[in-house]
C-alpha positions, 0 to 999 in steps of 0.5 A, spaced: 392 507 405 395 505 411 397 497 411 398 496 418 400 501 424 403 500 431 400 505 436 404 506 443 405 499 443 409 496 449 412 489 450 416 485 455 419 479 456 419 477 464 422 484 467 425 486 460 422 491 456 423 490 449 418 495 446 417 501 449 411 506 447 413 504 439 409 507 434 410 507 426 406 505 420 407 502 413 403 504 407 400 499 402 404 496 397 411 498 400 417 494 401 419 496 408 426 494 411 426 494 419 433 495 421 436 496 428 441 493 433 440 486 436 435 486 441 431 492 439 425 488 438 425 487 430 423 480 430 418 481 436 415 486 431 414 481 426 411 476 431 406 481 433 404 482 426 403 475 425 399 474 431 404 469 434 405 474 440 401 479 443 402 486 446 402 488 453 399 495 451 398 499 445 394 498 439 396 494 432 392 495 426 391 492 420 388 494 414 381 490 414 381 484 410 389 483 410 392 477 412 400 475 414 405 470 413 411 470 417 418 467 415 421 465 422 429 465 423 428 458 426 425 453 422 420 448 425 419 441 424 413 438 420 410 431 420 414 425 420 413 423 413 412 430 410 416 431 404 419 438 401 413 437 396 408 436 401 411 443 405 410 447 398 403 444 397 401 447 404 399 454 401 394 450 396 391 446 401 384 449 400 385 449 392 386 442 392 380 441 397 376 445 392 379 441 386 377 435 389 370 437 390 369 439 383 371 432 380 366 429 385 361 434 382 363 433 375 361 425 376 355 427 379 353 431 374 353 426 369 347 422 372 343 429 374 346 435 371 340 440 374 341 438 381 348 439 381 349 445 376 349 450 381 353 447 386 359 446 381 358 453 379 359 456 386 365 451 387 368 453 380 368 461 382 371 459 389 377 455 385 378 461 381 378 466 387 383 462 390 388 462 384 387 454 383 387 455 375 395 458 376 397 454 382 401 449 378 405 454 374 406 458 381 409 452 384 413 450 378 416 458 378 417 458 385 421 451 385 425 453 380 427 460 382 429 457 389 432 451 386 428 446 390 427 441 384 432 436 387 429 436 394 422 435 392 421 428 394 426 428 400 423 428 407 423 435 410 425 433 417 432 431 414 434 437 411 439 442 414 437 448 417 439 452 411 435 448 406 429 448 411 429 455 411 429 456 403 424 451 403 420 455 408 421 461 404 418 458 398 412 456 402 411 463 405 412 466 398 407 461 395 401 463 400 402 470 397 399 474 403 397 481 403 403 482 408 409 478 407 413 478 413 421 476 412 426 475 418 433 474 415 430 471 408 437 471 404 441 468 409 442 461 405 441 464 398 446 463 393 448 469 389 443 467 383 437 465 387 438 472 391 438 476 384 432 472 382 428 473 389 430 480 389 426 481 382 420 477 385 420 482 391 420 488 386 414 485 382 410 483 389 403 486 389 403 486 397 406 489 402 413 487 405 416 488 412 423 485 412 429 484 417 436 483 414 443 485 415 444 484 408 445 492 406 446 490 398 439 486 399 435 492 402 438 497 398 436 494 392 429 492 394 426 496 400 422 502 398 422 505 405 427 504 411 425 504 418 430 505 423 429 502 430 433 506 436 432 507 443 424 504 442 423 510 437 422 507 430 424 513 425 421 512 417 426 514 411 424 513 404 429 508 400 433 503 402 439 502 407 444 507 405 439 512 403 436 512 410 443 512 413 445 518 409 438 522 411 439 520 418 446 523 419 443 529 415 438 530 420 442 529 426 447 534 423 441 539 422 439 538 429 446 539 432 446 546 428 439 548 430 441 546 437 448 551 436 444 556 433 439 556 439 444 556 444 447 562 441 440 566 441 439 564 448 446 567 450 445 573 445 438 574 449 440 574 456 439 581 459 445 585 461 442 588 467 437 584 471 437 589 478 439 596 477 438 602 482 436 607 477 433 604 471 426 607 467 420 603 468 420 601 461 427 598 462 424 594 468 419 591 464 423 589 459 428 586 463 423 582 467 420 580 460 427 578 458 428 574 464 422 570 463 424 568 456 431 565 459 427 561 465 422 558 459 428 556 455 431 553 461 425 548 461 420 552 465 414 555 461 413 562 465 409 568 463 411 575 465 405 576 470 407 569 474 414 572 474 412 578 477 408 575 482 414 570 484 419 576 484 415 580 489 413 574 494 421 573 494 423 580 495 425 582 489 420 587 487 416 592 492 410 596 492 412 603 490 408 609 494 401 605 494 399 598 495 397 594 489 396 587 490 398 584 483 405 586 480 402 585 473 405 588 466 401 594 467 402 595 474 410 595 472 408 600 467 405 605 471 410 605 476 407 601 482 412 597 483 420 598 483 426 593 483 428 592 490 435 593 492 437 586 493 443 582 494 443 575 492 449 570 494 451 563 493 451 558 500 458 559 500 457 567 501 460 569 494 456 575 491 452 574 485 448 580 484 447 586 487 443 593 485 449 595 481 452 589 478 452 586 471 449 579 471 452 575 466 454 567 465 454 564 471 450 569 475 444 569 470 444 561 471 444 561 478 438 566 478 434 562 473 436 555 477 434 559 484 427 560 480 427 553 477 429 550 484 435 546 482 439 550 487 437 551 495 435 558 496 440 562 501 434 567 504 428 567 500 424 561 499 421 559 493 
């Protein structure tokens, strides 16, 4: 199941495009790493998912009912009197509210049990759904895992930047969102805490999207890696190292395919494009090969269209009787013949005549004349 997806998303800051026609998806339960050079839009993607930014165009879709929580690189200030413990308790605000309601209802039930019994049952169900019965255990485990015991009573705003980041990371994790968004989460963790955090993420029940320069962390945690380059997001299975190796393998494969394609193009080039004495079948074959060459150079062209162009530009002429469209059938019937023609460059150099072999630059020049890359010498395209 798809947890979230981007479809043709564009995002600009002022006149600077950050994301251009970006599309990708992450499946439910994956721990995806998002990597790329600085300035490619990694943090912007996280903020778009957290609804802290809006796309200029395109569509961002989340699984129905899924919620998100984002760890930002730069911690924000809290209320003047807020302690570290207060910040860590923020994810449990609704739990504490329902818990207070339960205490209130319990007192009222001592006086009129039947009147408040249904309300108490409803509140109790809500408390259980919010994870209220294990909230204290969860908080204790996270505090110990991130080594925050000594900071609990300290004012949050007086902490160092690194300490604030760790506290915010703990608070985000305590929310247990469906989609956990982490922007450089390991920057201020010591090795022992990092090892604990890696184990925590490995067991995390939700979906994780993380941006990090820590390759070791990504190798040990990520189940999928998204490489963001030139506005294109390519997905690879595994962590950082596995993704980079697969990317290099695919690039080498594409390069080999390109070389083989160029060899095939060279091998398929006709030996003679224009000849004074060739059979009807040979003429058809040569024109067919020329159509392939033109198509391989970026212009899709069928044989019939090519015949029509050649006739219009003086490379084909009627033979014996008038026949308006020089189609494949007309060529086979001998109704058209290849006219004696000389093609010259603007400099006057002869490229093709009725008896020349056309190879290399001669073929390229003829194809360019058709495509329109070079100015025709006599016949206008």
